Structures are given as C-alpha cells and as structure tokens.
C-alpha positions as CSV (number, residue, x, y, z in Angstrom):
1,X,0.2,-68.4,-94.2
2,X,-1.5,-66.2,-96.4
3,X,-3.9,-62.8,-95.1
4,X,-6.2,-61.1,-97.2
5,X,-8.4,-58.1,-96.6
6,X,-11.7,-58.3,-98.4
7,X,-15.4,-56.0,-98.1
8,X,-18.0,-58.1,-97.3
9,X,-21.0,-57.2,-98.4
10,X,-24.4,-58.9,-97.0
11,X,-28.1,-58.7,-98.1
12,X,-31.6,-58.9,-96.2
13,X,-30.9,-62.7,-96.4
14,X,-27.9,-63.0,-95.0
15,X,-27.1,-60.3,-92.5
16,X,-27.8,-62.9,-89.7
17,X,-26.3,-65.9,-90.4
18,X,-23.3,-67.0,-88.8
19,X,-21.3,-67.1,-91.8
20,X,-18.2,-65.8,-91.1
21,X,-17.9,-67.9,-87.8
22,X,-17.9,-70.8,-90.2
23,X,-14.1,-69.3,-91.4
24,X,-12.9,-70.5,-88.7
25,X,-14.6,-73.7,-87.9
26,X,-14.6,-75.4,-91.4
27,X,-11.5,-74.2,-92.8
28,X,-9.4,-73.2,-90.0
29,X,-9.2,-69.9,-91.0
30,X,-8.7,-67.2,-88.3
31,X,-10.5,-63.6,-89.3
32,X,-9.7,-60.3,-87.7
33,X,-13.0,-58.0,-88.3
34,X,-11.3,-54.3,-89.1
35,X,-14.6,-52.6,-89.7
36,X,-18.5,-53.4,-89.7
37,X,-21.7,-51.7,-90.5
38,X,-24.9,-53.9,-90.0
39,X,-28.5,-52.5,-90.4
40,X,-31.0,-55.3,-88.8
41,X,-33.3,-56.9,-91.4
42,X,-31.7,-55.0,-94.3
43,X,-28.3,-54.9,-95.3
44,X,-24.5,-55.2,-93.8
45,X,-20.9,-54.3,-94.8
46,X,-17.8,-55.7,-93.0
47,X,-14.3,-55.3,-93.7
48,X,-12.3,-58.5,-92.8
49,X,-8.9,-60.0,-92.6
50,X,-8.8,-63.6,-93.4
51,X,-5.5,-65.2,-92.5
52,X,-4.4,-68.8,-93.0
53,X,-3.5,-71.3,-95.2
54,X,-3.9,-69.8,-98.9
55,X,-6.0,-72.5,-100.3
56,X,-8.1,-72.5,-97.1
57,X,-8.8,-68.6,-97.9
58,X,-9.4,-69.2,-101.2
59,X,-12.4,-72.0,-100.0
60,X,-13.5,-69.6,-97.4
61,X,-13.9,-67.0,-99.8
62,X,-15.5,-69.3,-102.3
63,X,-17.9,-70.6,-99.4
64,X,-18.7,-66.9,-98.6
65,X,-19.9,-66.2,-102.1
66,X,-21.9,-69.2,-101.9
67,X,-23.8,-68.5,-99.0
68,X,-24.8,-65.1,-101.0
69,X,-22.2,-62.7,-99.5
70,X,-20.8,-60.3,-102.3
71,X,-17.1,-60.7,-101.5
72,X,-15.0,-57.7,-103.1
73,X,-11.4,-56.6,-103.1
74,X,-10.4,-53.5,-100.4
75,X,-9.4,-50.1,-101.7
76,X,-7.2,-49.7,-99.0
77,X,-5.1,-46.6,-98.2
78,X,-4.2,-43.4,-96.8
79,X,-5.0,-40.1,-98.6
80,X,-3.1,-37.4,-97.3
81,X,-3.3,-33.9,-97.5
82,X,-0.2,-32.4,-97.8
83,X,-0.5,-28.9,-97.0
84,X,-2.2,-30.0,-93.8
85,X,0.1,-32.3,-92.9
86,X,2.9,-31.1,-90.8
87,X,5.7,-34.4,-90.9
88,X,5.6,-34.8,-87.2
89,X,5.3,-38.7,-87.3
90,X,2.3,-39.4,-85.2
91,X,0.6,-41.9,-87.8
92,X,3.8,-43.8,-87.7
93,X,4.1,-44.5,-84.3
94,X,0.2,-45.9,-84.3
95,X,0.4,-48.0,-87.2
96,X,0.1,-51.1,-86.4
97,X,1.9,-52.8,-89.5
98,X,4.4,-50.1,-90.1
99,X,2.5,-49.2,-93.4
100,X,3.2,-45.5,-92.2
101,X,6.6,-45.1,-91.5
102,X,9.4,-42.4,-90.7
103,X,12.3,-42.2,-94.5
104,X,14.9,-41.7,-92.5
105,X,17.1,-40.1,-95.2
106,X,14.4,-37.5,-95.4
107,X,12.9,-37.6,-92.4
108,X,9.5,-37.4,-94.3
109,X,6.5,-39.8,-93.2
110,X,5.9,-42.6,-96.1
111,X,3.3,-45.0,-96.7
112,X,3.4,-48.5,-97.9
113,X,0.2,-49.4,-99.0
114,X,0.8,-53.6,-99.5
115,X,1.0,-53.2,-95.6
116,X,-2.1,-51.1,-94.7
117,X,-5.0,-53.2,-93.2
118,X,-7.2,-50.0,-93.3
119,X,-7.6,-50.1,-89.2
120,X,-7.7,-46.4,-89.1
121,X,-5.4,-45.4,-86.1
122,X,-3.4,-43.3,-88.1
123,X,-6.7,-41.0,-89.1
124,X,-7.7,-41.0,-85.5
125,X,-4.4,-40.1,-84.2
126,X,-3.4,-37.3,-86.7
127,X,-3.0,-34.0,-84.9
128,X,-3.7,-32.1,-88.0
129,X,-6.9,-34.1,-89.5
130,X,-4.6,-34.6,-92.6
131,X,-5.1,-38.2,-93.3
132,X,-8.3,-39.7,-94.9
133,X,-8.7,-43.3,-94.8
134,X,-9.9,-45.0,-98.0
135,X,-12.5,-48.1,-97.4
136,X,-15.2,-49.2,-100.5
137,X,-17.6,-46.8,-98.9
138,X,-18.3,-48.4,-95.9
C-alpha cells in the first residue's frame, strides 16, 4: 500500500465535477480530504491523502491531471516558535501519525516530517500557539 498527499487545484471548469470520487470507483483508491477551500464557480484547492496500490495511485494522479486539475506536491510540516514552545508535549498527544513525539533521551518534542499529514491537530491544541502548519498556501 502506498500513501501520498497532494494539493489539488481546481479551476472554473473543474470545481463542481465528481473527479475525486472517481479515484475510488475507477482506480480502487481511498482518499482522505485533509483540507479544502472551494469557491463556487471560481476555483478550489484541496489537500488530499490518496491511499492504494502504488501503480493505481500514479494512474489516479495522471487521471486528475487529464481532467484539468493541477496536482502539486504538498509542503507540509510544522514551524515551531522555539521561544514560545514550553515543551509541554500536548502536540505529541494529538498527532494521529506520531510525527510529533517526545524524544525520551532529552524529553524534548521532536518532529518527523515524513509522517506528517498536515492535519493541523497539533496547531489547534498548542496551548502557547507556538506551532504553525505549512500547507501550500491553502
């Protein structure tokens, strides 16, 4: 099983088409909409996690491109203001993929960007607002 997270950009002609649903029906993929911003009759942006066979994932991404959807890599990660962070670890308890975790040897919060799905739970839960999510201008 492969998993990839992409930013999809829809234009005026594609914003209201059931394009993403076809990833499941035609390519056997599952998907998780992590974030979406749609303006009717104008444009749309979506952060989408796509899960399935690696070959089918690539076919699904090619299908999206053929439909006129711009598929972009996601700049994902966490920016942390080290002056504001008190190393309380709340973020690590909220992170569903364990991208944020407590490094036991130092008892400091560490971040593994390869595990981050840009869900934003850590940002919402940070009591000192020391975290900021980076997601391709969406």
